[in-house]
C-alpha positions as CSV (number, residue, x, y, z in Angstrom):
1,M,67.0,0.6,-84.0
2,R,63.1,1.6,-84.3
3,E,62.7,-0.3,-81.3
4,E,65.0,1.7,-79.2
5,E,64.0,4.7,-80.5
6,K,60.1,4.0,-78.9
7,K,61.7,3.1,-75.6
8,Q,63.7,5.9,-75.5
9,P,60.9,9.0,-74.8
10,S,59.7,6.5,-71.6
11,Q,63.1,6.3,-70.5
12,N,63.8,9.9,-71.2
13,F,60.6,10.9,-69.3
14,L,61.6,8.9,-66.1
15,K,65.1,10.3,-66.1
16,R,63.6,13.4,-65.7
17,R,63.7,14.9,-62.0
18,W,60.1,15.4,-61.4
19,A,59.0,12.0,-62.9
20,Y,58.6,10.1,-60.0
21,P,57.3,13.0,-57.6
22,A,54.5,13.3,-60.0
23,I,54.0,9.5,-60.3
24,Y,53.7,9.8,-56.6
25,L,51.4,12.5,-56.1
26,A,48.9,11.2,-58.7
27,S,48.5,7.7,-56.6
28,A,48.1,9.4,-53.5
29,A,45.2,11.8,-55.0
30,I,43.7,8.5,-56.7
31,I,43.6,6.7,-52.8
32,I,42.6,9.8,-51.3
33,T,39.6,10.0,-53.6
34,G,38.6,6.3,-53.0
35,I,38.7,6.7,-49.4
36,L,36.5,9.9,-49.4
37,W,34.1,8.3,-51.7
38,Y,33.6,5.1,-49.5
39,Q,33.1,7.3,-46.5
40,A,30.4,9.4,-48.3
41,G,28.8,6.3,-49.4
42,N,28.8,4.9,-45.1
43,D,27.3,8.0,-44.5
44,V,24.3,7.8,-47.0
45,N,23.7,4.2,-46.0
46,E,23.3,5.3,-42.2
47,K,21.0,8.2,-43.1
48,A,19.0,5.9,-45.1
49,K,18.3,3.7,-42.1
50,D,17.4,6.6,-39.9
51,Y,15.0,7.9,-42.3
52,S,13.1,6.3,-45.4
53,Y,12.9,10.1,-46.4
54,D,13.6,13.3,-45.2
55,G,11.2,13.8,-42.0
56,V,10.0,10.8,-41.7
57,P,11.2,8.7,-38.6
58,T,12.1,4.8,-39.1
59,D,10.6,2.0,-37.2
60,N,13.2,2.2,-34.4
61,E,11.2,5.5,-33.0
62,F,8.0,3.6,-33.0
63,N,9.5,0.7,-31.1
64,Q,8.3,2.0,-27.8
65,P,6.8,-0.5,-25.0
66,A,3.0,-1.3,-26.1
67,E,2.0,-1.5,-22.4
68,E,3.3,2.1,-21.7
69,V,1.3,3.3,-25.0
70,N,-1.8,1.5,-23.7
71,R,-1.9,3.1,-20.0
72,S,-1.6,6.6,-21.2
73,L,-4.7,5.7,-23.3
74,E,-6.8,4.3,-20.3
75,N,-8.7,5.9,-17.6
76,F,-8.8,4.4,-14.0
77,V,-11.6,2.5,-13.3
78,M,-13.3,0.7,-10.4
79,P,-11.7,-2.6,-9.5
80,V,-14.9,-4.3,-10.0
81,A,-16.9,-6.2,-12.7
82,S,-20.3,-4.5,-12.2
83,P,-19.8,-1.2,-10.3
84,E,-23.3,-0.4,-10.1
85,D,-24.0,-3.6,-7.8
86,T,-21.4,-2.5,-5.2
87,V,-21.6,0.1,-2.6
88,I,-18.8,2.2,-1.0
89,E,-19.0,1.4,2.5
90,K,-16.2,3.8,3.8
91,Q,-15.4,6.9,1.7
92,F,-11.9,8.2,1.1
93,Y,-11.0,10.8,4.5
94,D,-11.0,14.5,2.6
95,T,-9.6,17.2,4.7
96,E,-11.9,19.5,2.8
97,A,-15.0,17.8,3.4
98,S,-17.4,18.2,6.1
99,A,-17.0,17.4,9.7
100,E,-19.6,15.0,9.6
101,E,-18.0,13.6,6.1
102,Q,-14.8,13.2,7.7
103,E,-16.2,11.7,10.8
104,A,-17.9,9.3,8.6
105,A,-14.5,8.3,6.8
106,L,-12.4,7.6,10.1
107,V,-11.7,3.7,10.6
108,V,-11.7,2.7,14.5
109,Y,-9.2,-0.1,15.2
110,G,-7.5,-0.6,18.8
111,N,-9.3,2.8,20.4
112,M,-7.7,4.7,17.7
113,Y,-9.0,6.5,14.9
114,Y,-7.3,6.3,11.2
115,P,-8.4,8.4,8.2
116,N,-9.6,6.1,5.5
117,Q,-6.8,6.2,3.1
118,G,-9.0,5.1,0.3
119,V,-12.4,3.8,-0.5
120,D,-14.1,0.1,0.9
121,I,-16.2,-1.2,-1.9
122,S,-18.5,-4.2,-0.9
123,K,-21.3,-6.4,-2.9
124,D,-24.2,-7.5,-0.6
125,G,-21.5,-9.1,1.7
126,Q,-20.5,-11.5,-0.9
127,E,-17.2,-12.2,-2.6
128,F,-16.3,-10.9,-6.0
129,D,-13.1,-10.8,-8.1
130,V,-11.2,-7.8,-7.7
131,L,-9.7,-6.3,-11.1
132,A,-6.7,-4.3,-12.0
133,A,-7.8,-0.6,-12.3
134,M,-5.2,0.2,-15.0
135,S,-2.7,-1.8,-16.9
136,G,0.6,-2.1,-15.0
137,T,3.4,-4.1,-13.2
138,V,2.8,-6.3,-9.9
139,T,5.3,-4.7,-7.3
140,K,4.0,-5.9,-4.2
141,V,2.2,-9.2,-2.9
142,Q,1.8,-9.6,0.8
143,E,-0.4,-11.4,3.5
144,D,-1.1,-9.5,6.2
145,S,-4.0,-10.6,8.9
146,L,-4.9,-7.3,9.8
147,L,-5.1,-5.3,6.6
148,G,-6.7,-8.5,4.9
149,N,-3.5,-9.2,2.5
150,T,-2.0,-6.7,-0.1
151,I,-1.4,-6.1,-4.0
152,E,0.1,-3.0,-5.0
153,I,0.3,-2.4,-9.0
154,E,2.8,0.3,-10.7
155,H,1.3,2.0,-13.4
156,S,4.2,5.0,-13.7
157,K,7.2,5.8,-11.9
158,G,5.6,7.0,-8.3
159,I,1.8,6.0,-9.3
160,V,0.4,2.8,-7.9
161,T,-3.2,1.3,-7.1
162,R,-3.1,-0.8,-3.7
163,Y,-5.8,-3.5,-3.3
164,Q,-6.4,-4.6,0.6
165,S,-8.7,-6.9,2.4
166,V,-8.1,-9.5,-0.6
167,K,-7.7,-13.1,-1.1
168,D,-7.2,-15.8,-3.4
169,F,-4.2,-14.2,-5.1
170,E,-4.1,-14.6,-8.9
171,V,-1.0,-12.5,-9.5
172,A,2.5,-12.8,-8.5
173,V,5.4,-10.2,-8.0
174,G,6.6,-9.0,-11.5
175,D,3.4,-10.0,-13.4
176,V,2.4,-7.5,-15.9
177,V,-1.5,-7.2,-15.7
178,D,-3.9,-6.0,-18.1
179,Q,-6.8,-3.2,-17.3
180,G,-9.7,-5.3,-15.9
181,Q,-7.7,-8.6,-15.1
182,A,-8.7,-10.5,-12.3
183,I,-5.8,-10.4,-9.7
184,A,-7.8,-11.9,-6.5
185,K,-11.1,-12.2,-4.5
186,A,-12.7,-9.6,-2.3
187,G,-12.2,-10.8,1.8
188,K,-12.3,-9.5,5.4
189,S,-9.9,-7.7,7.2
190,L,-9.2,-7.4,11.1
191,F,-8.5,-3.6,11.1
192,N,-12.1,-2.8,9.2
193,E,-14.4,-5.6,10.6
194,E,-17.2,-3.4,10.3
195,A,-17.1,-3.3,6.2
196,G,-17.4,-7.3,6.1
197,V,-16.5,-8.5,2.6
198,H,-15.1,-5.9,0.5
199,V,-12.1,-4.5,-1.1
200,H,-10.1,-1.7,0.3
201,F,-8.8,0.3,-2.9
202,E,-6.0,3.0,-2.9
203,I,-4.5,5.4,-5.5
204,R,-1.3,6.7,-4.7
205,K,1.3,9.2,-6.1
206,A,4.6,9.5,-4.4
207,N,3.3,7.5,-1.7
208,V,0.4,10.2,-1.1
209,A,-2.8,8.7,-1.1
210,V,-5.8,10.4,-3.2
211,N,-9.3,10.3,-3.5
212,P,-10.2,7.4,-6.0
213,L,-13.6,8.8,-6.8
214,E,-12.0,12.3,-8.3
215,Y,-9.7,9.9,-11.0
216,F,-12.1,7.2,-11.8
217,N,-12.3,7.7,-15.5
218,K,-9.7,10.1,-15.9
219,S,-6.1,9.4,-17.5
220,L,-2.8,8.6,-15.9
221,A,-1.6,12.0,-17.3
222,T,-4.2,13.6,-15.5
223,L,-2.8,12.3,-11.7
224,Q,0.7,12.7,-13.1
225,E,0.0,16.7,-13.4
226,A,-2.0,16.8,-10.4
227,Q,-0.7,18.9,-7.5
228,L,-1.0,17.0,-4.4
229,E,0.5,19.3,-1.9
230,D,-2.7,20.3,-0.3
231,K,-4.5,17.0,-0.7
232,K,-2.0,14.7,1.6
233,V,-3.5,13.4,4.7
234,S,-2.0,13.5,8.2
235,G,-2.8,10.2,9.0
236,E,-2.0,7.0,7.8
237,Q,-3.2,3.4,8.4
238,P,-1.3,1.4,10.8
239,D,1.2,-1.3,10.0
240,A,0.4,-4.6,11.3
241,E,3.0,-4.8,13.7
242,A,2.1,-1.0,15.3
243,A,-1.6,-1.8,15.1
244,Q,-0.9,-5.4,16.9
245,E,1.2,-3.6,19.2
246,N,-1.4,-0.9,20.3
247,A,-4.2,-3.5,20.4
248,A,-2.0,-5.7,22.8
249,E,-1.2,-2.6,25.0
250,D,-4.9,-1.6,25.3
251,Q,-6.0,-5.0,26.1
252,A,-3.2,-5.3,28.6
253,S,-4.5,-1.7,29.9
254,E,-8.2,-3.1,30.2
255,D,-7.0,-6.5,32.1
256,K,-4.9,-4.6,34.4
257,A,-8.0,-2.5,35.3
258,T,-10.2,-5.5,35.7
259,E,-7.6,-6.9,37.9
260,D,-7.5,-4.3,39.7
261,K,-11.4,-4.0,40.4
262,A,-11.4,-7.8,41.3
263,T,-8.8,-7.2,43.8
264,E,-10.4,-4.2,45.2
265,D,-13.6,-6.2,45.1
266,K,-11.7,-9.2,47.0
267,A,-10.5,-6.6,49.6
268,T,-13.7,-5.2,50.2
269,E,-15.2,-8.7,50.8
270,E,-12.5,-9.5,53.0
271,N,-13.2,-6.4,55.3
272,G,-16.6,-7.1,55.3
273,A,-15.9,-10.6,56.8
274,D,-13.7,-9.1,59.5
275,D,-15.7,-6.7,60.9
276,A,-18.9,-9.2,61.0
277,A,-16.2,-11.7,62.5
278,E,-15.7,-8.7,65.3
279,E,-19.6,-8.0,65.9
280,K,-20.4,-11.9,66.3
281,P,-18.2,-12.1,69.8
282,E,-20.2,-9.2,71.1
283,A,-23.4,-10.7,69.9
284,E,-22.5,-13.9,71.5
285,Q,-21.2,-12.1,74.5
286,K,-24.4,-10.3,75.2
287,P,-27.0,-13.3,75.2
288,K,-24.7,-15.0,77.7
289,Q,-24.6,-12.1,79.9
290,E,-28.2,-12.2,79.9
291,S,-28.2,-15.8,80.9
292,T,-26.0,-15.3,83.7
293,D,-28.2,-12.2,85.1
294,Q,-31.3,-14.2,84.8
295,K,-29.6,-17.5,86.8
296,D,-28.4,-14.8,89.5
297,D,-32.1,-13.7,89.4
298,A,-33.5,-16.9,89.8
299,A,-31.3,-17.9,92.9
300,D,-32.2,-14.6,94.6
301,S,-35.5,-15.7,94.3
302,G,-35.1,-19.3,95.7
303,S,-33.2,-17.8,98.8
304,D,-36.3,-15.5,99.7
305,V,-38.7,-18.2,99.3
306,K,-36.7,-20.4,101.8
307,D,-36.4,-17.7,104.1
308,E,-40.1,-17.1,104.4
309,E,-40.7,-20.7,105.0
């Protein structure tokens, strides 16, 4: 009896109309609370990954390539080990320089004048190591008999250094080089034979050559911020094919002129020979006529003597 009385309250509770809806609502509330608590815990974990504490960035924000950081701290330097032991054979052609300085900065090749797009550095006519003027990535290694082989290193988007008239490459396309690393040796070029053993060095931004002397010991950021519209030079060095074609045309013109002169001289000689040939019969005929006249005179004299006898 007593056990039946104890079960009766719970049974009475379940018999009530709102009992089951109340149970469902309570269960749903517990489930929703658990979901919200779980999501809140994940948000806290994500924030902990981004910041150790408010205002302090994680290692991810400092995980930038060390090369880019190094370049921003570097200054452009001459591409040689001991600048004090070298000389600049030919300066950069500056549109704002004096007429005398501009003339000295012209390169003569194939009877044409080209403004020098960089500086030509030599060392007493001796070979020397050519060094990277700044850290970067090698984007071009090209053999060129006219310009003396070329290496290009990119230091930032659109900013490169160019090394021409070099030999004995020590780098390849795609190599990452450090400032001061040897990349080749100084050599010679057909384009500027007067310079002898040298390296032709250029700094370019958006393919516009700038005066290297103005950016030595200055940072990459200085060149990035520079305005170059007024510095652009109207002339460019020739590419190998164009220059060789010009030289071939000039040589052909010289050969044709020489051939024409030789033909003219030969014609003159032939005309002189013809004139001499025409004069010779007349000269021969005149002595012959004189001889005939002398014979006639002798005959007349003989007749006169005979008559007298």
